[in-house]
C-alpha positions in Angstrom: 3.9 -18.1 -0.5 6.3 -20.8 0.5 9.3 -21.6 -1.6 7.9 -25.1 -2.2 4.7 -23.6 -3.7 6.7 -21.3 -6.0 8.9 -24.2 -7.2 5.7 -26.1 -8.0 4.5 -23.1 -10.0 7.8 -23.0 -11.9 7.6 -26.7 -12.9 3.9 -26.5 -13.9 4.4 -23.3 -15.9 7.1 -25.0 -18.0 4.4 -27.4 -19.2 2.1 -24.7 -20.6 2.5 -25.7 -24.2 1.1 -29.2 -23.3 -1.9 -28.0 -21.4 -4.2 -27.0 -24.3 -3.4 -23.3 -24.5 -2.3 -21.7 -27.7 0.5 -19.2 -28.1 -0.5 -15.6 -28.3 1.2 -13.8 -31.2 2.6 -10.3 -31.0 0.4 -7.6 -32.6 3.2 -5.8 -34.5 6.1 -6.6 -36.8 9.0 -4.1 -36.4 10.8 -2.8 -39.5 14.2 -4.2 -40.2 15.9 -7.0 -42.1 15.8 -10.7 -41.1 18.8 -11.8 -39.0 21.6 -12.9 -41.3 23.6 -16.1 -40.7 26.4 -14.3 -38.8 23.9 -12.7 -36.4 22.2 -16.1 -35.8 25.6 -17.7 -35.2 26.5 -15.0 -32.6 23.2 -15.5 -30.8 23.7 -19.3 -30.7 27.2 -18.9 -29.4 26.1 -16.5 -26.7 23.2 -18.7 -25.7 25.6 -21.6 -25.2 28.4 -19.8 -23.5 26.9 -16.9 -21.4 25.3 -17.1 -18.1 21.8 -15.6 -17.9 21.0 -16.1 -14.2 18.5 -13.2 -13.9 16.4 -14.6 -16.7 16.3 -18.0 -15.0 14.7 -16.4 -11.9 11.7 -15.3 -13.9 10.0 -18.5 -13.3 6.2 -18.0 -13.2 3.9 -16.9 -16.0 0.8 -14.7 -15.3 -1.6 -13.3 -17.8 -3.8 -10.4 -17.1 -4.9 -7.0 -18.4 -3.8 -3.4 -18.1 -5.1 0.0 -19.1 -3.4 3.4 -19.4 -3.7 5.6 -16.3 -6.2 8.2 -17.3 -7.6 6.3 -20.3 -9.5 3.2 -19.4 -10.6 2.7 -23.0 -7.0 1.9 -23.9 -6.8 -1.7 -22.7 -4.5 -4.6 -23.5 -3.5 -8.1 -22.5 -0.2 -8.4 -20.7 1.9 -11.5 -20.4 4.0 -11.4 -17.2 7.1 -13.4 -16.5 7.9 -13.0 -12.8 10.2 -14.1 -10.0 10.6 -13.4 -6.3 13.4 -11.1 -5.1 12.3 -11.9 -1.6 9.1 -12.8 0.2 7.8 -9.2 -0.2 9.0 -8.2 -3.6 8.4 -9.7 -7.0 9.7 -8.4 -10.4 8.1 -9.1 -13.7 8.9 -8.4 -17.4 5.9 -7.9 -19.6 5.4 -9.0 -23.2 2.6 -8.6 -25.7 2.5 -12.3 -26.4 3.8 -15.6 -25.2 5.3 -16.9 -28.4 8.8 -16.4 -29.8 7.8 -13.3 -31.6 6.7 -11.5 -28.4 7.7 -7.9 -27.9 8.9 -6.7 -24.5 6.3 -4.1 -23.4 7.4 -3.1 -20.0 7.9 -4.1 -16.4 5.9 -4.5 -13.2 7.1 -4.5 -9.6 4.8 -6.2 -7.0 5.0 -5.6 -3.3 3.1 -7.0 -0.3 0.8 -4.9 1.8 3.5 -4.8 4.4 6.0 -3.0 2.1 3.2 -0.9 0.5 2.2 0.5 3.9 5.7 2.0 4.3 5.4 4.2 1.1 4.5 7.9 1.1 1.1 8.8 -0.3 2.5 10.3 -3.5 4.3 7.1 -4.2 1.3 4.9 -3.5 -0.6 6.9 -6.2 1.6 5.2 -8.8 0.5 1.7 -7.7 -2.6 -0.4 -8.3 -4.3 -3.1 -6.2 -4.7 -6.7 -7.4 -7.9 -7.7 -5.4 -10.3 -7.4 -8.3 -7.9 -9.0 -10.8 -7.8 -12.1 -8.7 -11.4 -12.1 -7.5 -12.8 -11.7 -11.1 -10.7 -14.5 -12.5 -9.2 -12.2 -15.1 -5.6 -12.8 -13.8 -4.6 -16.3 -14.6 -1.6 -18.6 -14.3 -2.1 -21.1 -17.1 -1.1 -24.7 -16.9 -0.5 -25.1 -13.1 -2.4 -27.4 -10.7 -5.5 -25.9 -9.1 -4.0 -26.1 -5.5 -0.9 -24.3 -6.6 -2.8 -21.7 -8.6 -5.0 -21.0 -5.5 -2.0 -20.5 -3.3 -0.4 -18.2 -5.8 -3.6 -16.1 -6.3 -4.1 -15.9 -2.5 -0.8 -14.2 -2.2 -1.2 -11.9 -5.2 -4.6 -10.7 -4.0 -2.9 -8.9 -1.1 -0.2 -7.2 -3.2 0.2 -3.9 -5.2 1.8 -3.4 -8.6 3.7 -0.5 -10.2 3.7 -1.0 -14.0 5.3 0.9 -16.8 4.8 0.1 -20.5 7.6 1.2 -22.8 6.4 -0.3 -26.1 2.8 0.4 -27.0 2.1 -2.5 -29.3 -1.6 -2.2 -28.6 -1.5 1.1 -30.6 0.1 -0.9 -33.5 3.4 0.9 -32.9 6.0 -1.1 -34.8 8.8 0.5 -32.8 9.0 1.5 -29.1 7.9 5.1 -29.7 6.7 7.8 -27.3 7.1 8.1 -23.5 6.7 5.2 -21.1 3.2 5.0 -19.8 2.0 4.3 -16.3 -0.5 1.4 -16.3 -3.3 0.4 -14.0 -5.4 -2.6 -13.1 -9.2 -3.0 -13.2 -11.0 -2.6 -9.9 -14.6 -3.5 -10.7 -16.8 -5.6 -13.0 -17.7 -3.9 -16.3 -14.5 -2.0 -16.7 -12.5 -4.5 -18.8 -13.6 -5.3 -22.4 -15.4 -8.6 -22.1 -14.5 -9.6 -25.7 -10.8 -9.1 -24.9 -11.2 -11.4 -21.9 -13.2 -14.0 -23.8 -10.6 -14.1 -26.6 -7.8 -14.6 -24.1 -9.7 -17.4 -22.3 -10.2 -19.2 -25.6 -6.5 -19.0 -26.6 -5.2 -20.0 -23.2 -7.9 -22.6 -22.6 -8.9 -21.1 -19.3 -12.3 -19.9 -17.9 -12.4 -16.6 -16.0 -16.0 -17.3 -15.0 -15.0 -20.7 -13.4 -12.0 -19.1 -11.8 -14.2 -16.4 -10.2 -16.3 -19.2 -8.6 -13.2 -21.0 -7.3 -11.7 -17.9 -5.8 -14.9 -16.6 -4.1 -13.7 -17.8 -0.7 -10.2 -16.5 -0.9 -9.7 -14.0 2.1 -9.5 -10.7 0.3 -7.8 -7.9 2.3 -9.0 -4.3 2.4 -7.4 -2.1 -0.2 -5.2 0.8 0.9 -7.2 4.0 0.0 -4.1 5.6 -1.6 -3.8 2.9 -4.2 -5.7 3.0 -7.5 -5.4 6.8 -7.4 -6.9 7.1 -10.9 -10.3 6.2 -9.4 -10.1 9.4 -7.2 -9.2 11.7 -10.1 -5.4 11.5 -9.5 -3.8 10.8 -12.9 -0.1 10.8 -13.6 1.7 10.3 -16.9 5.1 11.4 -18.2 5.2 14.3 -20.6 8.0 15.9 -22.7 8.5 19.6 -22.0 10.5 22.1 -24.1 12.6 24.3 -21.8 14.4 27.5 -22.7 18.1 27.2 -22.7 19.6 27.9 -19.3 16.4 27.1 -17.4 17.3 25.4 -14.2 16.0 21.8 -13.8 
């Protein structure tokens, strides 16, 4: 994607609130007291005085869906805020909503097919393809012009994502408990919960069905057979092990 198109995406994304979409609230309320006046004053001062350059580079908003590797029934909406590190690598932070109460759920790294081809098979097994997410219309970039959205999705269709969720708010966890979980993306119709998609479409004032029609003629590349390893029975998640004292790592 050219820098010009990405800048257009940034400008358009900033106008989301005026494009008919509603904010998506977080699913959980963490325990703890409301910020006191001193805390609010410290935050306000930091906001005015400190440079937050990395945050300013997260300049595009994408909304899609993930499921836990090895458990497709555990599905959730994921709000991505992303920025290019270079033409072949994008980094995203993921929230459970797009309002000011959103909880940071995890991260996703996105690479082009060129970079993905250089990875060893065992590493590729941690990554998922984006072809179906784009083709199905389930991945959206709310609030941007159609020509910019098409350019963005044409690029994303040929990429691969590696995603970890660290706060499982879909499980109503009020705190970031448990181990980080490797996430995957859907690869075929009928996998994602349609009610979940319909609810998202209504809130963000988008139409996955219409987007599917618009994207039908995007040139979709072949998918590397080592990606989406869950579909071949290769499932990986972190687990906690109790080791005897003195056992070598």
